[in-house]
C-alpha positions as a Python dict, from the first residue, in 0.01 Angstrom:
ca = {
    (1, 'M'): (0, 0, 0),
    (2, 'S'): (-49, -365, -83),
    (3, 'E'): (118, -535, -378),
    (4, 'K'): (-227, -627, -511),
    (5, 'T'): (-328, -259, -528),
    (6, 'K'): (-2, -171, -702),
    (7, 'Q'): (-66, -436, -967),
    (8, 'A'): (-427, -325, -1014),
    (9, 'Y'): (-327, 29, -1103),
    (10, 'G'): (1, -55, -1270),
    (11, 'L'): (190, 155, -1018),
    (12, 'T'): (509, -48, -1042),
    (13, 'R'): (528, 18, -1416),
    (14, 'L'): (441, 385, -1367),
    (15, 'E'): (715, 425, -1106),
    (16, 'S'): (968, 297, -1359),
    (17, 'K'): (874, 584, -1593),
    (18, 'T'): (981, 868, -1362),
    (19, 'A'): (1282, 1090, -1431),
    (20, 'R'): (1457, 929, -1136),
    (21, 'A'): (1409, 579, -1277),
    (22, 'A'): (1517, 695, -1622),
    (23, 'I'): (1843, 839, -1486),
    (24, 'I'): (1916, 524, -1285),
    (25, 'Q'): (1853, 311, -1594),
    (26, 'K'): (2086, 534, -1796),
    (27, 'I'): (2363, 509, -1535),
    (28, 'A'): (2328, 131, -1525),
    (29, 'S'): (2341, 108, -1904),
    (30, 'D'): (2626, 355, -1964),
    (31, 'F'): (2855, 213, -1697),
    (32, 'N'): (2743, -151, -1709),
    (33, 'L'): (2624, -152, -1346),
    (34, 'M'): (2366, -352, -1158),
    (35, 'P'): (2046, -150, -1098),
    (36, 'L'): (2109, -151, -722),
    (37, 'I'): (2458, -3, -767),
    (38, 'A'): (2328, 246, -1023),
    (39, 'E'): (2065, 363, -773),
    (40, 'A'): (2333, 414, -506),
    (41, 'Y'): (2532, 625, -753),
    (42, 'Y'): (2222, 827, -830),
    (43, 'K'): (2160, 903, -461),
    (44, 'Q'): (2521, 1009, -410),
    (45, 'I'): (2523, 1230, -718),
    (46, 'S'): (2195, 1387, -606),
    (47, 'S'): (2354, 1484, -275),
    (48, 'Y'): (2648, 1639, -463),
    (49, 'F'): (2407, 1840, -675),
    (50, 'T'): (2230, 1968, -364),
    (51, 'Q'): (2561, 2075, -209),
    (52, 'H'): (2715, 2240, -514),
    (53, 'A'): (2448, 2338, -764),
    (54, 'D'): (2110, 2378, -596),
    (55, 'I'): (2201, 2704, -419),
    (56, 'E'): (1941, 2973, -358),
    (57, 'L'): (2066, 3320, -454),
    (58, 'T'): (1929, 3671, -425),
    (59, 'S'): (1999, 3979, -634),
    (60, 'G'): (2369, 4058, -653),
    (61, 'Q'): (2482, 3713, -538),
    (62, 'I'): (2667, 3431, -715),
    (63, 'C'): (2760, 3074, -628),
    (64, 'Y'): (3136, 3018, -638),
    (65, 'E'): (3343, 2707, -576),
    (66, 'A'): (3631, 2770, -336),
    (67, 'V'): (3881, 2543, -163),
    (68, 'A'): (3770, 2430, 184),
    (69, 'A'): (3941, 2614, 467),
    (70, 'D'): (4060, 2293, 634),
    (71, 'E'): (4252, 2168, 330),
    (72, 'P'): (4628, 2155, 403),
    (73, 'A'): (4886, 2360, 220),
    (74, 'G'): (5061, 2190, -70),
    (75, 'K'): (4766, 1974, -172),
    (76, 'H'): (4700, 1984, -547),
    (77, 'I'): (4408, 2211, -625),
    (78, 'A'): (4238, 1941, -835),
    (79, 'L'): (4234, 1705, -535),
    (80, 'A'): (4128, 1962, -275),
    (81, 'K'): (3778, 1959, -129),
    (82, 'K'): (3561, 2242, -263),
    (83, 'V'): (3281, 2437, -97),
    (84, 'S'): (2999, 2609, -285),
    (85, 'C'): (2990, 2961, -143),
    (86, 'R'): (2711, 3216, -171),
    (87, 'L'): (2896, 3542, -234),
    (88, 'T'): (2758, 3892, -268),
    (89, 'L'): (2922, 4070, -560),
    (90, 'T'): (2697, 4376, -542),
    (91, 'D'): (2528, 4520, -236),
    (92, 'P'): (2349, 4849, -314),
    (93, 'N'): (2315, 4922, 59),
    (94, 'S'): (2687, 4988, 89),
    (95, 'D'): (2860, 4963, -249),
    (96, 'F'): (2716, 5279, -404),
    (97, 'E'): (2819, 5497, -111),
    (98, 'V'): (3170, 5349, -105),
    (99, 'L'): (3207, 5403, -480),
    (100, 'A'): (3094, 5765, -453),
    (101, 'N'): (3332, 5840, -165),
    (102, 'Y'): (3640, 5630, -247),
    (103, 'G'): (3628, 5553, -619),
    (104, 'L'): (3708, 5230, -801),
    (105, 'A'): (3999, 5128, -579),
    (106, 'G'): (3786, 5184, -272),
    (107, 'I'): (3493, 4975, -395),
    (108, 'R'): (3731, 4697, -501),
    (109, 'R'): (3888, 4679, -154),
    (110, 'H'): (3546, 4702, 8),
    (111, 'R'): (3438, 4398, -193),
    (112, 'I'): (3757, 4209, -108),
    (113, 'L'): (3669, 4250, 261),
    (114, 'R'): (3314, 4126, 205),
    (115, 'L'): (3397, 3832, -23),
    (116, 'T'): (3679, 3693, 192),
    (117, 'R'): (3465, 3727, 506),
    (118, 'Q'): (3165, 3553, 346),
    (119, 'A'): (3379, 3269, 211),
    (120, 'A'): (3547, 3216, 549),
    (121, 'D'): (3207, 3209, 723),
    (122, 'Q'): (3105, 2926, 490),
    (123, 'G'): (3418, 2722, 554),
    (124, 'A'): (3621, 2821, 247),
    (125, 'L'): (3912, 3046, 156),
    (126, 'L'): (3955, 3252, -160),
    (127, 'S'): (4289, 3286, -333),
    (128, 'Y'): (4429, 3591, -511),
    (129, 'E'): (4326, 3426, -837),
    (130, 'D'): (3970, 3374, -710),
    (131, 'L'): (3939, 3739, -611),
    (132, 'A'): (4089, 3853, -940),
    (133, 'I'): (3832, 3670, -1152),
    (134, 'L'): (3545, 3769, -923),
    (135, 'L'): (3640, 4138, -935),
    (136, 'T'): (3757, 4142, -1299),
    (137, 'S'): (4110, 4237, -1204),
    (138, 'S'): (4454, 4076, -1177),
    (139, 'P'): (4618, 3874, -897),
    (140, 'S'): (4889, 4138, -864),
    (141, 'T'): (4624, 4404, -804),
    (142, 'M'): (4461, 4183, -544),
    (143, 'K'): (4794, 4140, -365),
    (144, 'R'): (4846, 4516, -366),
    (145, 'D'): (4493, 4584, -238),
    (146, 'I'): (4520, 4323, 37),
    (147, 'R'): (4860, 4460, 143),
    (148, 'Q'): (4700, 4805, 171),
    (149, 'L'): (4408, 4669, 374),
    (150, 'K'): (4646, 4490, 609),
    (151, 'N'): (4838, 4815, 657),
    (152, 'E'): (4508, 4971, 762),
    (153, 'G'): (4468, 4705, 1029),
    (154, 'Y'): (4236, 4454, 861),
    (155, 'F'): (4281, 4076, 874),
    (156, 'I'): (4222, 3941, 524),
    (157, 'M'): (4172, 3566, 517),
    (158, 'T'): (4292, 3418, 189),
    (159, 'R'): (4418, 3069, 122),
    (160, 'G'): (4775, 3197, 116),
    (161, 'A'): (4733, 3392, 440),
    (162, 'K'): (4601, 3093, 633),
    (163, 'H'): (4888, 2870, 533),
    (164, 'D'): (5152, 3135, 591),
    (165, 'M'): (5389, 2970, 840),
    (166, 'G'): (5571, 3289, 937),
    (167, 'P'): (5690, 3363, 1292),
    (168, 'G'): (5411, 3610, 1376),
    (169, 'L'): (5101, 3534, 1580),
    (170, 'S'): (4811, 3382, 1390),
    (171, 'H'): (4510, 3601, 1315),
    (172, 'K'): (4300, 3377, 1540),
    (173, 'T'): (4517, 3451, 1841),
    (174, 'Q'): (4516, 3823, 1769),
    (175, 'I'): (4137, 3825, 1741),
    (176, 'L'): (4092, 3634, 2066),
    (177, 'E'): (4330, 3872, 2239),
    (178, 'L'): (4103, 4161, 2142),
    (179, 'Y'): (3812, 3972, 2298),
    (180, 'F'): (3997, 3909, 2624),
    (181, 'K'): (4105, 4274, 2635),
    (182, 'G'): (3737, 4368, 2653),
    (183, 'Y'): (3647, 4464, 2297),
    (184, 'Q'): (3285, 4412, 2196),
    (185, 'F'): (3195, 4187, 1904),
    (186, 'T'): (3099, 4481, 1683),
    (187, 'E'): (3439, 4640, 1746),
    (188, 'I'): (3621, 4314, 1671),
    (189, 'E'): (3424, 4271, 1348),
    (190, 'Q'): (3518, 4622, 1234),
    (191, 'K'): (3883, 4585, 1327),
    (192, 'T'): (3941, 4237, 1188),
    (193, 'N'): (3693, 4183, 902),
    (194, 'H'): (3566, 3871, 1080),
    (195, 'S'): (3204, 3800, 1155),
    (196, 'E'): (3072, 3726, 1501),
    (197, 'R'): (3022, 3365, 1390),
    (198, 'A'): (3393, 3334, 1309),
    (199, 'V'): (3493, 3482, 1645),
    (200, 'W'): (3268, 3232, 1825),
    (201, 'R'): (3431, 2952, 1626),
    (202, 'Y'): (3776, 3063, 1743),
    (203, 'L'): (3649, 3093, 2101),
    (204, 'R'): (3513, 2739, 2082),
    (205, 'D'): (3851, 2601, 1970),
    (206, 'F'): (4032, 2804, 2235),
    (207, 'T'): (3794, 2678, 2504),
    (208, 'Q'): (3860, 2319, 2402),
    (209, 'V'): (4237, 2369, 2417),
    (210, 'A'): (4224, 2554, 2750),
    (211, 'T'): (3991, 2296, 2907),
    (212, 'L'): (4211, 2005, 2802),
    (213, 'H'): (4514, 2191, 2936),
    (214, 'Q'): (4340, 2245, 3271),
    (215, 'Q'): (4261, 1874, 3284),
    (216, 'G'): (4631, 1793, 3253),
    (217, 'F'): (4654, 1685, 2890),
    (218, 'P'): (4998, 1747, 2734),
    (219, 'K'): (5026, 1945, 2410),
    (220, 'A'): (5086, 1629, 2206),
    (221, 'Q'): (4751, 1484, 2315),
    (222, 'I'): (4571, 1816, 2269),
    (223, 'Y'): (4702, 1817, 1913),
    (224, 'I'): (4558, 1469, 1850),
    (225, 'I'): (4221, 1552, 2007),
    (226, 'T'): (4162, 1896, 1854),
    (227, 'H'): (4332, 1855, 1513),
    (228, 'L'): (4463, 2211, 1553),
    (229, 'S'): (4819, 2292, 1453),
    (230, 'E'): (5092, 2269, 1716),
    (231, 'K'): (5175, 2635, 1655),
    (232, 'L'): (4817, 2746, 1721),
    (233, 'I'): (4790, 2529, 2033),
    (234, 'S'): (5107, 2688, 2171),
    (235, 'E'): (4967, 3034, 2100),
    (236, 'Y'): (4638, 2949, 2271),
    (237, 'L'): (4817, 2815, 2578),
    (238, 'Q'): (5024, 3132, 2595),
    (239, 'L'): (4704, 3335, 2562),
    (240, 'F'): (4551, 3130, 2843),
    (241, 'S'): (4853, 3200, 3064),
    (242, 'E'): (4840, 3576, 3001),
    (243, 'Y'): (4465, 3624, 3047),
    (244, 'S'): (4375, 3345, 3291),
    (245, 'Q'): (4272, 3596, 3560),
    (246, 'T'): (4054, 3813, 3338),
    (247, 'E'): (3679, 3806, 3388),
    (248, 'R'): (3611, 3720, 3026),
    (249, 'L'): (3834, 3414, 3021),
    (250, 'I'): (3703, 3298, 3358),
    (251, 'A'): (3345, 3339, 3235),
    (252, 'L'): (3428, 3156, 2911),
    (253, 'L'): (3566, 2850, 3090),
    (254, 'N'): (3332, 2871, 3391),
    (255, 'P'): (3000, 3023, 3276),
    (256, 'Q'): (2842, 2982, 3622),
    (257, 'A'): (3126, 3172, 3786),
    (258, 'G'): (3081, 3449, 3531),
    (259, 'E'): (2711, 3474, 3617),
    (260, 'K'): (2781, 3500, 3989),
    (261, 'K'): (3018, 3789, 3925),
    (262, 'G'): (2759, 3957, 3708),
    (263, 'D'): (3000, 3968, 3414),
    (264, 'S'): (2810, 4089, 3108),
    (265, 'S'): (3036, 3902, 2869),
    (266, 'G'): (2961, 3576, 3051),
    (267, 'K'): (2589, 3632, 3014),
    (268, 'T'): (2629, 3712, 2648),
    (269, 'T'): (2836, 3399, 2601),
    (270, 'E'): (2574, 3176, 2761),
    (271, 'Q'): (2289, 3340, 2571),
    (272, 'D'): (2466, 3318, 2238),
    (273, 'S'): (2566, 2958, 2306),
    (274, 'H'): (2202, 2877, 2374),
    (275, 'Q'): (2092, 3046, 2052),
    (276, 'R'): (2353, 2857, 1851),
}
């Protein structure tokens, strides 16, 4: 559109009367900024709003701010990056049956499994305090419920669990070991409370570590390249050593070799990778 046409219809003046222009003017006035800087602030704030407030929800869902899964332990909560998670508090398809069969404690633990899994799938981790407020309970009750779920064989990913630096194997390594032992994705999901998407994410990280190791990179360089912890890299390398001759690991690192052997897991891997 030519400048002459704009002037004829007064479009420049009309454009300055939009909500966007009004907000930019207000930012410039309130913070004593040049209009260009105020407009840059407006664009940045708009992107924040899209990420954290403009979330589409369905019945039974809420939007909840949780700490990002990649935030390190010890970082002050006020400074930690947050992720807006879409969480399902109520799911009639499963909640009513669980309540009828297992009572209030059962439905509470059922929801803990769902909420922690959904948050992890969206790149965030819930704390005991998060779960307590979401489920109208107390942190001590959450700790007790999660301890019970772990005794039943579930992996419950909370912020505290991820940053637990104990001597045991990480949940990621244990999940990948199930995969290399031949368990199907549905079985792994049921046993570990992790979605197929999460398992693929762990497989992707493992593949990167194993490939770099095969190419002769030392652990120190793998650590720099992957940004994974030294402990997890050591576990993955040990896993690689133990299962290097299994069809699933061979197919994971050499998809074409898996196809030639007719390995079903290799075909699934390639198909899923294509879909993703």
